[in-house]
NUFISE-891976 format. One record per residue: x, y, z of N, C-alpha, C, O in turn. Coordinates in steps of 0.1 Angstrom, whole numbers, padded with zeros to 4 digits, always signed. Layout:
REM residues N
XYZXYZXYZXYZ;...
This chain:
REM residues 279
-0371-0732+0405-0367-0718+0408-0379-0709+0408-0381-0701+0417;-0388-0710+0398-0399-0701+0397-0409-0703+0409-0414-0694+0415;-0411-0716+0412-0420-0719+0423-0415-0715+0436-0422-0709+0444;-0402-0717+0438-0395-0713+0451-0395-0698+0452-0397-0693+0463;-0392-0691+0441-0392-0677+0441-0405-0671+0445-0405-0661+0453;-0416-0676+0440-0429-0671+0444-0432-0673+0458-0437-0664+0465;-0428-0685+0464-0431-0688+0478-0423-0679+0487-0428-0673+0496;-0410-0678+0483-0401-0669+0491-0405-0654+0490-0405-0647+0500;-0410-0651+0478-0414-0637+0476-0426-0633+0484-0427-0622+0490;-0436-0643+0485-0447-0640+0494-0443-0639+0508-0448-0630+0516;-0434-0648+0513-0430-0648+0527-0422-0635+0530-0423-0629+0540;-0414-0631+0520-0406-0619+0522-0414-0606+0523-0411-0597+0531;-0426-0606+0517-0435-0594+0518-0443-0594+0531-0449-0584+0534;-0444-0605+0538-0452-0606+0550-0447-0597+0560-0435-0596+0563;-0456-0589+0566-0453-0580+0577-0448-0566+0572-0446-0557+0580;-0447-0564+0559-0443-0551+0554-0456-0543+0553-0463-0542+0543;-0459-0536+0564-0472-0529+0566-0471-0514+0566-0464-0509+0575;-0477-0507+0557-0477-0492+0558-0483-0488+0571-0479-0478+0577;-0493-0495+0576-0500-0491+0589-0489-0491+0600-0490-0483+0609;-0481-0501+0600-0471-0503+0611-0461-0491+0610-0457-0486+0621;-0457-0487+0598-0448-0476+0597-0455-0463+0602-0448-0455+0609;-0467-0461+0598-0475-0449+0602-0476-0449+0617-0474-0438+0623;-0479-0460+0623-0480-0461+0638-0467-0457+0645-0466-0451+0655;-0455-0461+0639-0442-0458+0645-0440-0443+0644-0434-0438+0653;-0444-0437+0633-0442-0422+0632-0451-0415+0642-0446-0406+0649;-0463-0420+0644-0472-0414+0653-0467-0415+0667-0468-0406+0676;-0460-0427+0670-0454-0429+0683-0443-0419+0686-0441-0415+0698;-0436-0414+0676-0426-0404+0677-0431-0390+0677-0424-0380+0677;-0444-0389+0676-0451-0376+0677-0452-0369+0663-0454-0357+0663;-0450-0376+0652-0450-0370+0639-0465-0370+0634-0472-0379+0636;-0469-0359+0627-0482-0357+0623-0484-0365+0609-0483-0359+0599;-0487-0378+0611-0488-0387+0599-0501-0395+0601-0503-0401+0611;-0509-0395+0590-0522-0403+0590-0521-0414+0580-0528-0424+0582;-0513-0413+0570-0512-0423+0559-0498-0423+0554-0490-0414+0557;-0494-0433+0547-0480-0435+0542-0475-0423+0534-0464-0419+0536;-0483-0418+0525-0478-0406+0517-0474-0394+0526-0466-0386+0522;-0481-0393+0537-0478-0382+0546-0463-0382+0551-0458-0372+0554;-0457-0394+0551-0443-0395+0555-0434-0387+0547-0424-0382+0551;-0438-0386+0534-0429-0378+0525-0429-0363+0527-0422-0356+0521;-0438-0359+0536-0438-0345+0539-0430-0341+0551-0428-0330+0555;-0425-0352+0558-0416-0350+0570-0402-0346+0566-0398-0346+0554;-0394-0341+0575-0380-0339+0573-0373-0352+0573-0377-0362+0579;-0362-0352+0565-0354-0364+0564-0349-0369+0578-0348-0381+0581;-0346-0359+0587-0341-0363+0600-0352-0370+0608-0348-0380+0615;-0364-0367+0606-0375-0374+0613-0377-0388+0608-0379-0397+0616;-0375-0390+0595-0376-0403+0589-0365-0412+0594-0367-0423+0598;-0353-0406+0594-0341-0414+0599-0343-0418+0613-0338-0429+0617;-0349-0410+0621-0350-0413+0636-0360-0425+0638-0358-0433+0647;-0370-0426+0629-0379-0437+0630-0374-0450+0624-0376-0461+0629;-0366-0448+0613-0361-0460+0606-0351-0467+0614-0351-0480+0615;-0341-0460+0619-0330-0467+0626-0320-0474+0616-0321-0472+0604;-0311-0482+0622-0301-0488+0613-0300-0503+0615-0291-0509+0610;-0311-0509+0621-0310-0523+0623-0310-0531+0610-0303-0542+0609;-0317-0526+0600-0317-0534+0587-0303-0535+0581-0301-0543+0573;-0294-0526+0584-0281-0526+0579-0273-0538+0583-0263-0541+0576;-0277-0545+0593-0270-0557+0597-0278-0570+0597-0273-0580+0594;-0291-0569+0600-0298-0581+0602-0302-0588+0588-0304-0600+0587;-0304-0580+0578-0306-0586+0565-0294-0593+0559-0294-0604+0555;-0282-0586+0560-0270-0593+0556-0267-0605+0565-0262-0615+0560;-0270-0605+0578-0268-0616+0586-0277-0628+0582-0272-0639+0582;-0289-0625+0579-0298-0636+0575-0294-0642+0561-0294-0654+0560;-0289-0634+0552-0283-0639+0540-0271-0647+0542-0268-0657+0535;-0263-0643+0552-0250-0650+0555-0254-0664+0560-0246-0674+0556;-0264-0665+0568-0268-0679+0572-0272-0687+0561-0269-0699+0560;-0280-0682+0551-0284-0689+0539-0271-0693+0531-0270-0704+0526;-0262-0684+0530-0249-0687+0522-0241-0698+0529-0236-0707+0522;-0240-0698+0542-0233-0708+0550-0240-0722+0548-0233-0732+0546;-0253-0722+0548-0261-0734+0547-0259-0740+0533-0256-0752+0531;-0259-0731+0522-0257-0735+0509-0243-0741+0507-0240-0751+0501;-0233-0734+0513-0219-0738+0512-0217-0752+0519-0209-0760+0514;-0224-0754+0530-0223-0767+0537-0229-0778+0528-0224-0789+0527;-0241-0775+0522-0248-0785+0513-0239-0788+0501-0238-0800+0497;-0233-0778+0495-0226-0779+0483-0212-0786+0485-0208-0795+0478;-0204-0780+0495-0191-0785+0496-0188-0794+0509-0178-0800+0510;-0198-0793+0518-0196-0800+0531-0195-0815+0529-0188-0822+0536;-0202-0821+0519-0201-0835+0517-0187-0840+0514-0183-0851+0517;-0179-0831+0507-0165-0835+0504-0157-0836+0517-0147-0843+0517;-0160-0828+0527-0153-0829+0540-0156-0843+0546-0148-0849+0552;-0169-0847+0545-0173-0860+0551-0166-0871+0544-0162-0881+0550;-0163-0870+0531-0156-0880+0523-0142-0882+0530-0138-0893+0532;-0135-0871+0532-0122-0871+0537-0122-0877+0551-0112-0884+0555;-0133-0875+0559-0133-0879+0573-0135-0894+0574-0127-0901+0580;-0146-0899+0568-0149-0913+0570-0158-0920+0560-0157-0932+0557;-0168-0913+0555-0179-0920+0549-0177-0924+0535-0184-0932+0529;-0166-0920+0528-0163-0924+0515-0172-0917+0505-0178-0907+0508;-0171-0922+0492-0177-0915+0481-0192-0914+0482-0198-0905+0477;-0199-0923+0490-0213-0922+0492-0218-0909+0499-0229-0906+0498;-0208-0903+0506-0212-0890+0513-0212-0878+0504-0217-0868+0508;-0207-0879+0492-0206-0868+0483-0220-0863+0479-0229-0871+0476;-0222-0850+0479-0235-0845+0476-0238-0848+0461-0229-0846+0452;-0251-0852+0458-0254-0855+0444-0255-0842+0436-0256-0831+0441;-0256-0843+0423-0258-0832+0414-0271-0825+0417-0272-0812+0417;-0281-0832+0420-0294-0826+0424-0294-0819+0436-0300-0808+0438;-0286-0824+0446-0285-0817+0459-0277-0804+0457-0281-0793+0463;-0267-0804+0449-0259-0792+0446-0268-0781+0439-0268-0770+0443;-0275-0786+0429-0283-0777+0421-0294-0771+0430-0297-0759+0430;-0300-0780+0439-0310-0775+0448-0305-0765+0458-0313-0756+0461;-0293-0767+0462-0287-0758+0472-0285-0744+0466-0288-0734+0472;-0280-0744+0453-0278-0731+0446-0292-0724+0444-0293-0712+0446;-0302-0732+0440-0315-0726+0437-0321-0720+0450-0327-0709+0450;-0321-0728+0461-0327-0724+0473-0320-0711+0478-0326-0702+0483;-0306-0711+0477-0299-0700+0482-0302-0687+0474-0303-0676+0479;-0303-0689+0461-0306-0677+0452-0320-0672+0455-0322-0660+0456;-0329-0681+0457-0343-0676+0460-0343-0669+0474-0350-0659+0475;-0335-0674+0483-0335-0668+0497-0329-0654+0496-0334-0645+0502;-0318-0653+0488-0311-0640+0487-0321-0630+0480-0321-0618+0484;-0327-0634+0469-0337-0625+0462-0348-0621+0471-0352-0610+0471;-0353-0631+0479-0364-0628+0488-0360-0618+0499-0367-0608+0502;-0348-0620+0505-0343-0611+0515-0340-0597+0509-0342-0587+0516;-0334-0597+0497-0331-0584+0491-0344-0576+0488-0344-0564+0490;-0354-0583+0483-0367-0576+0480-0373-0571+0493-0378-0560+0493;-0372-0579+0504-0378-0574+0516-0370-0563+0522-0376-0553+0527;-0357-0563+0521-0348-0552+0526-0352-0539+0519-0354-0529+0525;-0353-0540+0506-0356-0528+0498-0370-0523+0501-0373-0511+0502;-0380-0533+0502-0393-0529+0505-0395-0523+0518-0403-0513+0520;-0387-0527+0528-0388-0521+0541-0383-0507+0541-0388-0498+0547;-0371-0505+0534-0366-0491+0533-0376-0482+0526-0378-0471+0530;-0383-0487+0515-0392-0479+0508-0404-0475+0517-0408-0463+0515;-0409-0483+0525-0419-0480+0534-0415-0468+0544-0423-0459+0546;-0403-0469+0549-0399-0459+0558-0398-0445+0552-0399-0435+0559;-0396-0445+0539-0395-0432+0532-0408-0428+0525-0409-0418+0518;-0419-0436+0528-0432-0432+0524-0437-0438+0511-0446-0432+0504;-0431-0448+0506-0435-0455+0493-0439-0469+0496-0433-0476+0503;-0451-0473+0490-0456-0486+0492-0450-0496+0482-0453-0495+0470;-0443-0506+0486-0436-0515+0477-0446-0524+0470-0442-0532+0461;-0459-0524+0474-0468-0533+0468-0475-0527+0456-0482-0533+0448;-0473-0514+0454-0478-0507+0442-0471-0512+0429-0458-0514+0430;-0477-0514+0418-0470-0519+0406-0458-0512+0402-0447-0518+0400;-0458-0498+0402-0446-0491+0398-0435-0492+0408-0423-0493+0405;-0439-0493+0421-0429-0495+0432-0423-0508+0432-0411-0510+0435;-0430-0518+0427-0424-0532+0426-0413-0532+0416-0402-0538+0418;-0415-0524+0405-0404-0523+0395-0392-0515+0401-0381-0518+0398;-0395-0505+0409-0384-0497+0415-0377-0506+0424-0364-0505+0425;-0383-0514+0432-0377-0523+0441-0367-0532+0434-0356-0534+0438;-0372-0538+0423-0363-0546+0414-0351-0539+0409-0340-0544+0409;-0353-0526+0405-0342-0518+0400-0332-0516+0410-0320-0515+0407;-0336-0514+0423-0327-0512+0434-0319-0524+0437-0307-0524+0439;-0326-0536+0437-0319-0549+0439-0308-0551+0428-0297-0556+0430;-0312-0547+0416-0303-0548+0404-0290-0540+0406-0279-0545+0404;-0292-0528+0411-0280-0519+0414-0272-0525+0425-0259-0526+0424;-0278-0530+0436-0271-0535+0447-0263-0548+0445-0254-0551+0452;-0267-0556+0435-0261-0569+0432-0252-0568+0420-0244-0578+0418;-0252-0558+0412-0243-0557+0400-0229-0555+0405-0226-0548+0415;-0219-0562+0399-0205-0562+0404-0196-0555+0394-0187-0548+0397;-0198-0558+0381-0189-0552+0371-0193-0538+0368-0204-0534+0370;-0184-0530+0362-0186-0516+0359-0198-0514+0349-0206-0506+0351;-0198-0523+0339-0208-0522+0329-0222-0525+0334-0231-0518+0331;-0222-0536+0342-0235-0540+0347-0241-0530+0357-0252-0527+0357;-0232-0524+0365-0236-0514+0375-0240-0501+0369-0250-0495+0373;-0233-0497+0358-0237-0485+0351-0250-0486+0344-0258-0477+0345;-0253-0498+0339-0266-0501+0332-0277-0500+0343-0287-0495+0340;-0274-0507+0354-0284-0507+0365-0287-0493+0370-0298-0489+0373;-0276-0485+0372-0277-0471+0377-0285-0462+0367-0293-0454+0371;-0283-0465+0354-0290-0457+0344-0305-0460+0345-0313-0451+0343;-0308-0473+0346-0322-0477+0348-0329-0470+0359-0340-0464+0358;-0322-0471+0371-0329-0465+0383-0330-0450+0382-0339-0444+0388;-0321-0444+0376-0321-0429+0374-0333-0425+0365-0341-0416+0369;-0335-0432+0354-0346-0429+0345-0359-0433+0352-0369-0426+0350;-0360-0444+0359-0372-0448+0366-0376-0437+0377-0387-0434+0378;-0366-0432+0384-0368-0422+0394-0374-0410+0387-0384-0404+0392;-0368-0406+0376-0374-0394+0368-0388-0396+0364-0396-0388+0365;-0391-0409+0359-0404-0411+0354-0415-0411+0365-0425-0405+0364;-0411-0416+0377-0420-0416+0388-0422-0401+0394-0433-0397+0397;-0411-0394+0394-0411-0380+0399-0420-0371+0390-0427-0363+0395;-0418-0373+0377-0426-0365+0367-0440-0370+0364-0447-0364+0356;-0444-0380+0371-0458-0385+0369-0461-0391+0356-0471-0387+0350;-0452-0399+0350-0454-0405+0338-0468-0413+0338-0472-0417+0349;-0473-0415+0326-0486-0423+0325-0483-0438+0327-0475-0443+0320;-0490-0444+0337-0488-0458+0340-0500-0467+0338-0501-0477+0344;-0509-0463+0329-0521-0470+0327-0519-0485+0323-0526-0494+0327;-0508-0487+0315-0505-0501+0311-0497-0508+0321-0494-0520+0319;-0494-0502+0332-0486-0508+0342-0495-0516+0352-0499-0509+0362;-0497-0528+0349-0506-0536+0358-0499-0548+0364-0487-0550+0362;-0506-0556+0372-0500-0567+0378-0494-0577+0368-0484-0584+0371;-0501-0579+0357-0497-0588+0347-0483-0584+0341-0475-0593+0340;-0482-0572+0338-0469-0567+0333-0458-0568+0343-0447-0573+0340;-0461-0565+0356-0451-0565+0366-0447-0580+0369-0435-0583+0371;-0456-0589+0368-0453-0603+0369-0444-0608+0358-0434-0616+0361;-0446-0604+0346-0437-0608+0335-0423-0603+0337-0413-0610+0336;-0422-0590+0341-0409-0584+0343-0402-0591+0355-0390-0594+0355;-0410-0594+0365-0404-0600+0377-0399-0614+0374-0388-0618+0379;-0406-0622+0366-0401-0635+0362-0388-0634+0354-0379-0642+0357;-0387-0625+0345-0375-0623+0337-0363-0618+0346-0352-0623+0344;-0366-0609+0355-0356-0604+0364-0351-0616+0373-0339-0617+0375;-0360-0624+0378-0356-0635+0386-0347-0645+0379-0337-0650+0385;-0350-0647+0366-0341-0656+0359-0327-0650+0357-0317-0657+0360;-0326-0638+0353-0313-0631+0351-0306-0630+0365-0294-0632+0366;-0313-0626+0375-0307-0625+0389-0302-0639+0393-0291-0639+0399;-0309-0649+0391-0305-0663+0395-0292-0666+0388-0283-0672+0394;-0291-0663+0375-0279-0666+0367-0267-0658+0373-0256-0663+0374;-0270-0645+0376-0259-0636+0381-0254-0642+0394-0242-0643+0396;-0263-0645+0403-0259-0649+0417-0252-0662+0417-0242-0664+0424;-0257-0671+0409-0251-0685+0408-0237-0684+0402-0227-0690+0407;-0235-0676+0392-0222-0674+0385-0212-0667+0395-0201-0672+0396;-0217-0657+0402-0208-0650+0411-0205-0658+0423-0194-0657+0430;-0214-0667+0427-0212-0675+0439-0207-0689+0438-0209-0697+0447;-0201-0692+0427-0195-0705+0424-0185-0709+0434-0181-0721+0436;-0179-0699+0441-0169-0702+0452-0175-0711+0463-0167-0717+0470;-0188-0711+0464-0194-0720+0475-0191-0734+0472-0193-0743+0481;-0187-0738+0460-0185-0752+0457-0170-0756+0460-0166-0767+0458;-0162-0746+0464-0148-0749+0467-0147-0758+0480-0152-0753+0490;-0141-0770+0479-0141-0778+0491-0134-0771+0503-0125-0764+0502;-0140-0773+0515-0135-0768+0528-0138-0753+0529-0140-0748+0540;-0137-0745+0518-0139-0731+0519-0152-0726+0515-0156-0714+0517;-0161-0735+0510-0174-0731+0505-0183-0724+0516-0190-0715+0512;-0182-0729+0528-0191-0723+0539-0187-0709+0541-0195-0700+0542;-0174-0707+0543-0169-0693+0546-0171-0684+0534-0175-0672+0536;-0169-0689+0522-0171-0681+0510-0186-0678+0508-0190-0666+0505;-0195-0687+0511-0209-0685+0510-0214-0675+0520-0222-0666+0516;-0209-0676+0532-0213-0666+0542-0208-0652+0538-0216-0643+0539;-0196-0650+0534-0190-0637+0531-0197-0632+0518-0200-0620+0518;-0199-0640+0508-0205-0635+0496-0220-0630+0498-0223-0620+0493;-0228-0638+0505-0241-0634+0508-0242-0621+0517-0251-0613+0514;-0234-0621+0527-0234-0609+0535-0231-0596+0527-0238-0586+0527;-0220-0597+0518-0216-0586+0510-0227-0582+0500-0230-0570+0498;-0234-0592+0495-0245-0590+0485-0256-0582+0491-0261-0572+0486;-0261-0586+0503-0272-0579+0510-0268-0566+0515-0276-0556+0515;-0255-0565+0519-0250-0552+0524-0251-0542+0512-0254-0530+0514;-0247-0546+0500-0247-0538+0488-0262-0534+0485-0264-0522+0481;-0271-0543+0486-0285-0540+0483-0291-0529+0493-0298-0520+0489;-0288-0531+0506-0293-0521+0516-0287-0508+0513-0294-0497+0514;-0274-0507+0510-0267-0494+0507-0274-0488+0495-0276-0476+0495;-0277-0496+0485-0283-0490+0472-0297-0485+0475-0301-0475+0470;-0304-0492+0484-0318-0488+0488-0317-0475+0496-0325-0466+0493;-0308-0473+0505-0306-0461+0512-0304-0449+0503-0311-0439+0504;-0295-0451+0493-0292-0440+0484-0303-0437+0475-0307-0425+0473;-0310-0447+0469-0321-0445+0460-0333-0438+0466-0338-0429+0460;-0337-0443+0478-0349-0438+0484-0347-0424+0490-0355-0416+0490;-0335-0422+0496-0332-0409+0501-0332-0398+0490-0336-0387+0492;-0326-0403+0479-0326-0394+0467-0340-0390+0462-0343-0379+0459;-0348-0401+0461-0362-0398+0457-0370-0389+0467-0377-0380+0463;-0368-0392+0479-0374-0384+0490-0370-0369+0489-0379-0361+0490;-0357-0367+0487-0353-0353+0486-0357-0346+0473-0359-0334+0472;-0358-0355+0462-0362-0350+0449-0376-0344+0449-0379-0334+0443;-0385-0350+0457-0399-0345+0458-0399-0332+0466-0407-0323+0463;-0390-0330+0475-0390-0318+0483-0382-0306+0476-0386-0295+0477;-0372-0310+0468-0364-0300+0461-0363-0304+0446-0354-0310+0442;-0374-0300+0438-0375-0303+0424-0363-0299+0416-0360-0305+0405;-0356-0289+0420-0344-0284+0412-0333-0295+0411-0325-0294+0402;-0334-0305+0420-0324-0316+0419-0327-0325+0407-0319-0333+0403;-0338-0323+0400-0342-0331+0389-0332-0330+0377-0329-0339+0370;-0326-0318+0376-0316-0316+0365-0304-0324+0368-0299-0330+0358;-0300-0325+0380-0288-0333+0384-0292-0348+0382-0284-0356+0378;-0305-0351+0386-0309-0365+0385-0309-0370+0371-0305-0381+0368;-0314-0361+0361-0314-0365+0347-0301-0368+0342-0299-0376+0333;-0291-0361+0347-0277-0364+0342-0271-0376+0348-0260-0381+0344;-0278-0382+0358-0273-0395+0364-0267-0392+0377-0256-0386+0378;-0273-0395+0388-0268-0391+0401-0259-0401+0408-0254-0399+0419;-0257-0413+0401-0247-0422+0406-0234-0420+0399-0233-0417+0387;-0224-0420+0407-0210-0418+0402-0206-0431+0395-0210-0442+0398;-0198-0430+0384-0193-0442+0378-0184-0450+0388-0175-0444+0394;-0187-0463+0389-0180-0470+0399-0167-0475+0394-0165-0477+0382;-0158-0477+0403-0145-0483+0400-0146-0498+0403-0148-0501+0415;-0145-0506+0394-0146-0521+0396-0135-0529+0389-0132-0526+0378;-0130-0538+0397-0120-0547+0391-0126-0560+0385-0119-0568+0380;-0139-0561+0386-0146-0573+0380-0148-0571+0365-0153-0561+0360;-0143-0581+0358-0144-0581+0343-0159-0580+0339-0167-0586+0345;-0161-0573+0328-0175-0571+0323-0182-0585+0320-0194-0586+0323;-0174-0595+0315-0180-0607+0312-0182-0616+0324-0187-0628+0323;-0178-0611+0336-0180-0619+0348-0193-0616+0355-0197-0623+0365;-0201-0607+0349-0214-0603+0356-0224-0602+0345-0222-0599+0334;-0237-0605+0349-0248-0605+0340-0254-0591+0340-0258-0586+0350;-0254-0584+0328-0260-0571+0327-0275-0573+0326-0280-0580+0317;-0282-0566+0335-0297-0567+0336-0303-0553+0334-0299-0544+0341;-0312-0552+0324-0319-0539+0322-0334-0541+0325-0341-0547+0318;-0338-0535+0336-0353-0535+0340-0361-0528+0330-0372-0532+0326;-0356-0516+0325-0364-0508+0315-0365-0516+0302-0376-0515+0296;-0355-0524+0298-0356-0532+0287-0367-0543+0288-0375-0545+0279;-0367-0549+0300-0377-0559+0303-0391-0553+0303-0401-0560+0299;-0393-0541+0308-0406-0535+0308-0411-0533+0294-0423-0536+0291;-0402-0529+0285-0406-0528+0271-0410-0541+0265-0420-0542+0258;-0402-0551+0267-0405-0565+0262-0418-0570+0267-0425-0577+0260;-0422-0566+0279-0434-0571+0285-0446-0563+0281-0457-0566+0285;-0444-0552+0273-0455-0544+0267-0457-0531+0275-0468-0525+0273;-0448-0527+0283-0449-0515+0291-0443-0503+0283-0439-0504+0272;-0443-0491+0290-0438-0479+0284-0423-0479+0282-0416-0486+0290;-0417-0473+0272-0403-0472+0270-0397-0460+0277-0400-0449+0272;-0390-0462+0288-0385-0451+0296-0370-0449+0293-0363-0442+0301;-0364-0456+0284-0350-0455+0281-0346-0443+0274-0334-0440+0271;
């Protein structure tokens, strides 16, 4: 999982270029010379350049991964019924491998989706602090129970405040980010595998894998839209900071039991890794 996550993570970041975003703004006639200049534009101008394509193609790519995993995990059981007998059943290693590959693919797609949104709003996802913010957005977008989502929302709200108020980040280096990223990947993998066990249901695994992954990435893109638009406006209108401090996400209504979802705290992992305590 760790090796595959690193490979997918590198592939997911390929092509996320600040220069490309700057060039697109310049093509629209916006006075932008570098990525931070984007944050001086009006929100309407940013929306015009960004478009809405990411709202469907990232979920679509994740759906393909989910369908493939569902086929690998449950498809062999269909072959048994058809003709090949017990020898056609997927092995335990194949099932585990399918879950690991699908989880890594979803994490990679989620990170890329959030990274792309961050660039369009003028934030570089390769900066150490921004990498943590990307993970916090993915955490919000994939949490399903009320407790897990509230914890994730609390994290992202405090991290937004810290970035807005210019907290000291001297100890925030690549080593710390790597440690946090590794722990987040483990917790994320557990969450996604537990939530996606329906992919192992015979005959329905493919459909369930497709729907589950689409919904997961759709939630991540929505969370990224909300988080980065909020940050973008917060820099322009500092008085919103009071509302931000109180928590700008509404309490979600969720029918998912608390013990059915893994609660992940990015701020807690930052402290464990030796970073600043922002809680």
